[in-house]
VONUFI-798360 format. One record per residue: residue number from 1; residue in three letters; y negated, z negated, x negated of N, C-alpha, C, CB in turn. Coordinates in steps of 0.1 Angstrom, whole numbers, plus 2048, in hexadecimal, padded with zeros to 3 digits. Glycine has a CB too. Example, Ala and Ser with C-alpha at 12.3 -4.5 7.8 and 13.67 -1.06 7.14 Angstrom:
<recs>
{1, 'ALA', {839, 7B2, 77C}, {82D, 7B2, 785}, {821, 7B2, 77C}, {82D, 7A6, 78F}}
{2, 'SER', {816, 7B9, 780}, {80B, 7B9, 777}, {800, 7B1, 77F}, {806, 7C7, 773}}
</recs>
This chain:
<recs>
{1, 'MET', {99E, 554, 307}, {991, 554, 2FF}, {987, 54B, 306}, {98C, 563, 2FD}}
{2, 'LYS', {980, 544, 2FE}, {976, 53B, 304}, {96A, 543, 30A}, {970, 532, 2F9}}
{3, 'ALA', {965, 53E, 315}, {95A, 545, 31C}, {94E, 547, 313}, {955, 53C, 328}}
{4, 'ALA', {94B, 53E, 30A}, {93F, 53F, 301}, {942, 54B, 2F7}, {93D, 532, 2F9}}
{5, 'GLN', {94E, 54C, 2F3}, {951, 557, 2EA}, {950, 565, 2F1}, {960, 555, 2E4}}
{6, 'LEU', {955, 565, 2FD}, {954, 572, 305}, {945, 575, 307}, {95B, 570, 312}}
{7, 'PHE', {93E, 56B, 30B}, {930, 56D, 30E}, {929, 573, 301}, {929, 560, 312}}
{8, 'ARG', {92C, 56D, 2F6}, {926, 571, 2E9}, {92A, 580, 2E6}, {92C, 568, 2DD}}
{9, 'GLN', {936, 584, 2EA}, {93A, 592, 2E8}, {932, 59B, 2F1}, {949, 593, 2EA}}
{10, 'TYR', {930, 597, 2FD}, {928, 59F, 306}, {91A, 5A1, 301}, {927, 598, 314}}
{11, 'ILE', {914, 597, 2FC}, {907, 598, 2F6}, {907, 5A1, 2EA}, {902, 58A, 2F2}}
{12, 'TRP', {911, 5A0, 2E2}, {912, 5A8, 2D6}, {913, 5B7, 2DA}, {91F, 5A5, 2CD}}
{13, 'ILE', {91B, 5BA, 2E4}, {91C, 5C8, 2E8}, {90F, 5CE, 2ED}, {927, 5CA, 2F3}}
{14, 'ILE', {909, 5C6, 2F6}, {8FC, 5CA, 2FB}, {8F2, 5CC, 2F0}, {8F6, 5C0, 305}}
{15, 'ASN', {8F1, 5C3, 2E7}, {8E7, 5C4, 2DC}, {8EA, 5D0, 2D3}, {8E7, 5B7, 2D4}}
{16, 'ALA', {8F7, 5D2, 2D0}, {8FB, 5DE, 2C7}, {8F6, 5EB, 2CD}, {90A, 5DE, 2C5}}
{17, 'LEU', {8F8, 5EC, 2DA}, {8F4, 5F9, 2E1}, {8E5, 5F9, 2E3}, {8FB, 5FA, 2EF}}
{18, 'ARG', {8DF, 5EE, 2E5}, {8D0, 5ED, 2E6}, {8CA, 5F2, 2D9}, {8CC, 5DF, 2EA}}
{19, 'VAL', {8CF, 5ED, 2CE}, {8C9, 5F0, 2C1}, {8CC, 5FE, 2BC}, {8CD, 5E6, 2B7}}
{20, 'LYS', {8D9, 602, 2BD}, {8DD, 60F, 2B8}, {8DC, 61A, 2C2}, {8EC, 60E, 2B4}}
{21, 'GLY', {8DA, 618, 2CF}, {8D9, 622, 2D9}, {8E6, 627, 2DE}, {8D2, 62E, 2D2}}
{22, 'LYS', {8ED, 62F, 2D7}, {8FA, 634, 2DB}, {904, 633, 2D0}, {8F9, 643, 2DF}}
{23, 'LEU', {910, 62E, 2D4}, {91B, 62C, 2CA}, {928, 630, 2D0}, {91B, 61E, 2C6}}
{24, 'THR', {931, 636, 2C8}, {93F, 638, 2CC}, {946, 62A, 2CB}, {946, 643, 2C3}}
{25, 'LEU', {951, 629, 2D1}, {959, 61D, 2D1}, {95D, 61A, 2C2}, {965, 61D, 2DA}}
{26, 'SER', {960, 625, 2BB}, {964, 623, 2AD}, {958, 61E, 2A4}, {968, 631, 2A7}}
{27, 'GLN', {94C, 623, 2A7}, {940, 61E, 29F}, {93E, 60F, 2A3}, {934, 626, 2A2}}
{28, 'MET', {93F, 60C, 2B0}, {93D, 5FF, 2B4}, {947, 5F5, 2AE}, {93D, 5FE, 2C4}}
{29, 'ASN', {953, 5FA, 2AE}, {95E, 5F2, 2A8}, {95C, 5EF, 29A}, {96B, 5F9, 2AA}}
{30, 'LYS', {957, 5F8, 292}, {954, 5F6, 284}, {949, 5EB, 283}, {94F, 603, 27D}}
{31, 'MET', {93F, 5EC, 28B}, {934, 5E2, 28B}, {93A, 5D4, 28F}, {929, 5E6, 294}}
{32, 'TRP', {943, 5D4, 299}, {949, 5C8, 29E}, {951, 5C1, 293}, {953, 5CC, 2AA}}
{33, 'MET', {958, 5C9, 28B}, {960, 5C4, 280}, {957, 5BF, 275}, {96A, 5CE, 27B}}
{34, 'ASP', {94D, 5C6, 272}, {943, 5C2, 267}, {93C, 5B5, 26B}, {939, 5CD, 265}}
{35, 'ASP', {93A, 5B3, 278}, {933, 5A7, 27C}, {93C, 59B, 27E}, {92B, 5AA, 289}}
{36, 'CYS', {949, 59E, 27C}, {953, 593, 27E}, {952, 58D, 28C}, {951, 588, 273}}
{37, 'MET', {952, 595, 296}, {950, 590, 2A3}, {95C, 588, 2A8}, {94E, 59B, 2AD}}
{38, 'THR', {968, 58C, 2A4}, {974, 585, 2A9}, {97F, 583, 29E}, {97B, 58D, 2B5}}
{39, 'ASN', {97A, 57E, 293}, {983, 57A, 288}, {98C, 586, 284}, {98C, 56F, 28C}}
{40, 'GLY', {986, 592, 283}, {98D, 59D, 27E}, {995, 5A5, 288}, {997, 599, 274}}
{41, 'ASN', {995, 5A1, 295}, {99B, 5A9, 29F}, {992, 5B4, 2A4}, {99F, 5A0, 2AB}}
{42, 'PRO', {998, 5C0, 2A5}, {990, 5CC, 2A9}, {98C, 5CB, 2B8}, {997, 5D9, 2A7}}
{43, 'LEU', {982, 5D2, 2BC}, {97E, 5D3, 2CA}, {987, 5DE, 2D1}, {96F, 5D6, 2CC}}
{44, 'ALA', {991, 5DA, 2D8}, {99A, 5E3, 2DF}, {993, 5EA, 2EB}, {9A7, 5DC, 2E4}}
{45, 'ARG', {996, 5F6, 2ED}, {990, 5FE, 2F8}, {991, 5F6, 306}, {997, 60B, 2FA}}
{46, 'THR', {99D, 5F0, 308}, {99F, 5E9, 315}, {996, 5DD, 315}, {9AE, 5E4, 317}}
{47, 'SER', {994, 5D6, 30A}, {98B, 5CA, 30A}, {97D, 5CF, 30C}, {98D, 5C3, 2FD}}
{48, 'PHE', {979, 5DA, 305}, {96C, 5DF, 306}, {969, 5E3, 315}, {96A, 5EB, 2FD}}
{49, 'ASN', {972, 5E9, 31C}, {970, 5ED, 32A}, {96E, 5E1, 333}, {97B, 5F6, 32F}}
{50, 'ARG', {976, 5D6, 330}, {975, 5CA, 338}, {967, 5C3, 335}, {980, 5BF, 334}}
{51, 'HIS', {963, 5C4, 328}, {956, 5BF, 325}, {94B, 5C6, 32B}, {954, 5BF, 315}}
{52, 'ARG', {94C, 5D4, 32C}, {942, 5DC, 333}, {940, 5D7, 341}, {946, 5EB, 332}}
{53, 'GLU', {94B, 5D5, 348}, {94B, 5D1, 356}, {944, 5C3, 357}, {959, 5D0, 35C}}
{54, 'ALA', {948, 5BA, 34F}, {942, 5AD, 34F}, {933, 5AD, 34C}, {949, 5A3, 345}}
{55, 'ILE', {92F, 5B5, 342}, {921, 5B7, 33F}, {919, 5BC, 34B}, {91F, 5C0, 333}}
{56, 'GLN', {91F, 5C5, 352}, {917, 5CA, 35E}, {917, 5BF, 368}, {91E, 5D7, 363}}
{57, 'ASP', {921, 5B8, 36A}, {921, 5AD, 375}, {918, 5A2, 371}, {92F, 5A8, 376}}
{58, 'LEU', {918, 59E, 364}, {910, 592, 360}, {901, 596, 35E}, {915, 58D, 354}}
{59, 'PHE', {8FE, 5A1, 357}, {8F1, 5A4, 353}, {8EA, 5B0, 35A}, {8F1, 5A7, 345}}
{60, 'GLY', {8F3, 5B7, 362}, {8ED, 5C3, 368}, {8EB, 5CF, 35E}, {8E0, 5C0, 36F}}
{61, 'VAL', {8F1, 5CE, 352}, {8EF, 5D8, 348}, {8FB, 5E2, 34A}, {8EF, 5D2, 33A}}
{62, 'VAL', {8F8, 5EE, 34C}, {902, 5F9, 34E}, {905, 600, 341}, {8FE, 603, 359}}
{63, 'ILE', {911, 600, 33C}, {915, 607, 330}, {91D, 613, 334}, {91D, 5FE, 326}}
{64, 'ASP', {917, 61F, 332}, {91E, 62B, 336}, {923, 632, 329}, {914, 634, 33D}}
{65, 'CYS', {92B, 63D, 32B}, {930, 645, 320}, {92E, 653, 323}, {940, 642, 31F}}
{66, 'GLU', {929, 65A, 319}, {927, 669, 31A}, {935, 66F, 318}, {91D, 66E, 30F}}
{67, 'GLU', {93A, 677, 322}, {947, 67C, 322}, {94A, 685, 316}, {949, 683, 32F}}
{68, 'LYS', {940, 68D, 312}, {943, 697, 308}, {943, 691, 2FA}, {938, 6A2, 308}}
{69, 'THR', {93B, 687, 2F8}, {93A, 681, 2EA}, {940, 673, 2E9}, {92B, 680, 2E7}}
{70, 'TYR', {944, 66D, 2F4}, {949, 660, 2F4}, {940, 655, 2EE}, {957, 65F, 2EC}}
{71, 'LEU', {933, 658, 2F0}, {929, 64F, 2EC}, {925, 645, 2F7}, {91C, 656, 2E7}}
{72, 'TYR', {926, 638, 2F4}, {922, 62E, 2FE}, {914, 62B, 2FD}, {92B, 621, 2FC}}
{73, 'TYR', {90D, 628, 308}, {8FF, 625, 308}, {8FB, 61C, 314}, {8F6, 632, 307}}
{74, 'ILE', {8F0, 616, 313}, {8EB, 60E, 31F}, {8E3, 618, 327}, {8E2, 602, 31A}}
{75, 'SER', {8E8, 61A, 333}, {8E2, 624, 33C}, {8D6, 61F, 344}, {8EC, 62A, 346}}
{76, 'ASN', {8D4, 612, 344}, {8C9, 60C, 34B}, {8C2, 602, 341}, {8CD, 605, 358}}
{77, 'PRO', {8BC, 607, 336}, {8B6, 5FD, 32C}, {8AB, 5F5, 332}, {8B2, 605, 320}}
{78, 'ARG', {8A4, 5FA, 33C}, {899, 5F3, 342}, {89D, 5E5, 346}, {893, 5FA, 34E}}
{79, 'VAL', {8A9, 5E3, 34A}, {8AD, 5D5, 34F}, {8AC, 5CB, 343}, {8BC, 5D6, 354}}
{80, 'LEU', {8AC, 5D0, 337}, {8AB, 5C7, 32B}, {89D, 5C3, 328}, {8B1, 5CD, 31F}}
{81, 'SER', {893, 5CB, 32E}, {885, 5C8, 32B}, {87F, 5C1, 337}, {87E, 5D4, 328}}
{82, 'ASP', {886, 5C0, 342}, {881, 5B9, 34E}, {881, 5AA, 34C}, {889, 5BC, 35B}}
{83, 'ASP', {87A, 5A2, 354}, {87A, 594, 353}, {886, 58E, 35A}, {86D, 58E, 35A}}
{84, 'GLY', {890, 58D, 352}, {89D, 588, 357}, {8A4, 580, 34C}, {8A6, 593, 35C}}
{85, 'LEU', {8B1, 57D, 34F}, {8B9, 575, 346}, {8BC, 57C, 339}, {8C6, 571, 34D}}
{86, 'GLY', {8BF, 589, 33A}, {8C3, 591, 32E}, {8BA, 590, 322}, {8C5, 59F, 332}}
{87, 'PRO', {8AD, 594, 324}, {8A3, 594, 319}, {8A2, 586, 314}, {896, 599, 31E}}
{88, 'TRP', {8A2, 57C, 31C}, {8A1, 56E, 318}, {8AC, 56A, 30F}, {8A0, 564, 324}}
{89, 'LEU', {8B9, 56E, 313}, {8C4, 56A, 30B}, {8C4, 571, 2FD}, {8D1, 56F, 312}}
{90, 'PHE', {8C0, 57E, 2FD}, {8C0, 585, 2F0}, {8B6, 57E, 2E7}, {8BD, 594, 2F2}}
{91, 'SER', {8AA, 57C, 2EC}, {89F, 576, 2E4}, {8A3, 568, 2DF}, {892, 576, 2EB}}
{92, 'THR', {8AA, 560, 2E8}, {8AE, 553, 2E4}, {8B8, 553, 2D9}, {8B4, 54B, 2F0}}
{93, 'MET', {8C2, 55C, 2DA}, {8CC, 55D, 2CF}, {8C6, 561, 2C2}, {8D7, 566, 2D3}}
{94, 'THR', {8BD, 56B, 2C2}, {8B7, 56F, 2B6}, {8AD, 565, 2B0}, {8B0, 57C, 2B8}}
{95, 'VAL', {8A6, 55E, 2B9}, {89E, 553, 2B4}, {8A6, 548, 2AD}, {896, 54D, 2BF}}
{96, 'HIS', {8B2, 545, 2B2}, {8BA, 53C, 2AB}, {8BD, 540, 29C}, {8C7, 53A, 2B2}}
{97, 'GLY', {8C0, 54D, 29B}, {8C2, 553, 28D}, {8B6, 551, 284}, {8C5, 561, 28E}}
{98, 'VAL', {8AA, 553, 289}, {89E, 552, 282}, {89C, 543, 27E}, {891, 557, 289}}
{99, 'LEU', {89D, 53B, 288}, {89C, 52C, 286}, {8A5, 527, 27C}, {89E, 525, 294}}
{100, 'ALA', {8B2, 52B, 27C}, {8BC, 526, 273}, {8B8, 52B, 264}, {8CA, 52C, 276}}
{101, 'ASP', {8B3, 537, 263}, {8AF, 53C, 256}, {8A4, 534, 250}, {8AB, 54B, 257}}
{102, 'MET', {89A, 532, 258}, {88E, 52A, 253}, {891, 51C, 251}, {883, 52C, 25E}}
{103, 'LEU', {899, 515, 259}, {89C, 507, 257}, {8A5, 506, 24A}, {8A4, 501, 263}}
{104, 'ALA', {8AE, 50F, 248}, {8B7, 50E, 23D}, {8AE, 510, 230}, {8C1, 519, 23D}}
{105, 'GLU', {8A5, 519, 230}, {89C, 51B, 225}, {894, 50E, 222}, {893, 527, 227}}
{106, 'ARG', {88E, 509, 22C}, {886, 4FD, 22B}, {88E, 4F0, 227}, {87F, 4FA, 238}}
{107, 'LEU', {89A, 4EF, 22C}, {8A2, 4E3, 229}, {8AC, 4E5, 21D}, {8AA, 4DF, 235}}
{108, 'GLY', {8AC, 4F1, 217}, {8B5, 4F4, 20C}, {8C4, 4F4, 210}, {8B3, 4E9, 202}}
{109, 'ILE', {8C7, 4F9, 21B}, {8D5, 4FB, 21F}, {8DB, 507, 21A}, {8D6, 4FB, 22F}}
{110, 'ALA', {8E5, 506, 212}, {8EB, 511, 20A}, {8F2, 51C, 213}, {8F4, 50C, 200}}
{111, 'ASN', {8FC, 518, 21A}, {903, 521, 223}, {8FE, 520, 231}, {913, 51E, 222}}
{112, 'LYS', {8F2, 525, 233}, {8EB, 523, 240}, {8F2, 528, 24C}, {8DE, 52A, 23F}}
{113, 'TRP', {8F8, 534, 24B}, {8FF, 53A, 257}, {90A, 531, 25C}, {903, 548, 255}}
{114, 'LYS', {913, 52E, 252}, {91E, 525, 255}, {91A, 518, 25A}, {927, 524, 249}}
{115, 'PHE', {910, 512, 254}, {90B, 505, 258}, {906, 505, 266}, {900, 500, 24E}}
{116, 'PHE', {8FD, 50E, 26A}, {8F7, 50E, 277}, {901, 513, 282}, {8EB, 517, 277}}
{117, 'GLU', {90A, 51C, 27E}, {914, 520, 288}, {91D, 514, 28C}, {91D, 52B, 282}}
{118, 'GLN', {920, 50B, 282}, {928, 4FF, 285}, {920, 4F5, 28D}, {92E, 4F9, 278}}
{119, 'LEU', {913, 4F3, 289}, {90A, 4EA, 28F}, {908, 4ED, 29E}, {8FD, 4E9, 287}}
{120, 'TRP', {905, 4FA, 2A0}, {901, 4FF, 2AD}, {90D, 505, 2B5}, {8F5, 508, 2AC}}
{121, 'LEU', {919, 505, 2AF}, {925, 50A, 2B6}, {922, 519, 2B9}, {928, 503, 2C2}}
{122, 'ARG', {91E, 521, 2AF}, {91B, 52F, 2B1}, {923, 537, 2A8}, {90C, 531, 2AF}}
{123, 'ASN', {923, 544, 2AA}, {929, 54E, 2A1}, {91F, 559, 29E}, {936, 554, 2A7}}
{124, 'ASN', {920, 55F, 293}, {918, 56B, 28F}, {909, 569, 28F}, {91C, 576, 298}}
{125, 'MET', {905, 55E, 28A}, {8F6, 55B, 289}, {8EF, 564, 280}, {8F4, 54C, 285}}
{126, 'ARG', {8F7, 569, 275}, {8F1, 573, 26C}, {8ED, 57F, 274}, {8FA, 576, 261}}
{127, 'GLY', {8F6, 584, 27D}, {8F3, 58F, 285}, {8E7, 58D, 28E}, {900, 593, 28D}}
{128, 'ASP', {8E6, 581, 294}, {8DB, 57E, 29C}, {8CE, 57F, 294}, {8DC, 570, 2A3}}
{129, 'TYR', {8CF, 579, 288}, {8C3, 57A, 27F}, {8BF, 588, 27C}, {8C6, 572, 272}}
{130, 'ASN', {8C9, 590, 278}, {8C6, 59E, 275}, {8C0, 5A6, 281}, {8D3, 5A5, 270}}
{131, 'THR', {8C5, 5A3, 28D}, {8BF, 5A9, 299}, {8B1, 5A4, 29B}, {8C8, 5A5, 2A5}}
{132, 'ALA', {8AE, 597, 298}, {8A1, 592, 29A}, {897, 599, 291}, {8A1, 583, 297}}
{133, 'LEU', {89B, 59D, 285}, {892, 5A4, 27C}, {88C, 5B1, 282}, {899, 5A7, 26F}}
{134, 'ASP', {893, 5B6, 28C}, {88F, 5C3, 293}, {887, 5C0, 29F}, {89B, 5CB, 296}}
{135, 'GLN', {885, 5B4, 2A3}, {87E, 5B1, 2AF}, {870, 5AB, 2AD}, {886, 5A7, 2B8}}
{136, 'LYS', {866, 5B1, 2B3}, {859, 5AC, 2B1}, {857, 59E, 2B6}, {84F, 5B5, 2B9}}
{137, 'LYS', {85C, 59A, 2C1}, {85B, 58C, 2C6}, {861, 582, 2BC}, {862, 58A, 2D3}}
{138, 'SER', {86C, 585, 2B6}, {872, 57C, 2AC}, {86A, 57B, 29F}, {880, 581, 2A8}}
{139, 'LEU', {863, 586, 29B}, {85B, 586, 290}, {84E, 57D, 293}, {856, 594, 28C}}
{140, 'GLU', {849, 57E, 29F}, {83E, 576, 2A3}, {842, 567, 2A3}, {838, 57A, 2B1}}
{141, 'PHE', {84E, 564, 2A8}, {853, 556, 2A8}, {854, 551, 29A}, {861, 556, 2AF}}
{142, 'GLN', {859, 55A, 291}, {85B, 556, 283}, {84E, 552, 27C}, {862, 561, 27B}}
{143, 'GLU', {843, 559, 27F}, {836, 556, 27A}, {831, 549, 27F}, {82C, 562, 27D}}
{144, 'ARG', {833, 547, 28C}, {82F, 53A, 292}, {837, 52E, 28C}, {830, 53A, 2A1}}
{145, 'LEU', {843, 530, 28A}, {84C, 526, 285}, {848, 523, 276}, {85A, 52A, 285}}
{146, 'LYS', {844, 52D, 26F}, {83F, 52B, 261}, {833, 522, 261}, {83C, 538, 25A}}
{147, 'ASN', {82A, 523, 26A}, {81E, 51B, 26B}, {822, 50C, 26E}, {815, 520, 276}}
{148, 'ILE', {82D, 50A, 276}, {831, 4FD, 279}, {838, 4F6, 26E}, {839, 4FD, 286}}
{149, 'ILE', {842, 4FC, 269}, {84B, 4F5, 25F}, {847, 4F8, 250}, {859, 4F9, 261}}
{150, 'GLY', {83D, 501, 24F}, {838, 504, 241}, {83F, 50E, 23B}, {838, 4F8, 239}}
</recs>
């Protein structure tokens, strides 16, 4: 698997847990499949556990599991609000979703997600855009962008 694709999966897992709070692997897997993260391939437990380790190593984000409920959650959410690489990455990816949506509307691009995913070599931009709709910083960016491009 390409490094960029793995990295994208790490970001997706962090964001899913950040937005939803706590999820079972089954719930996460349904979201994973709905978001077409890996061309219809489910998120296997072994892959998820490797991803958890890599996420902790790369971002310092600890994903723990409640033993009784099997709910996974980010046990140190403060690391995502600190001034570091993690928050910047999440906001950058979601801003790309907002930017693609607004440019497509302005330029009359019909299949915007496919177009910009191919142009920027990205996956799941629709998911990034949907995430952006829940973030105050992204909404502020969208307003500023509207003033610039009309």
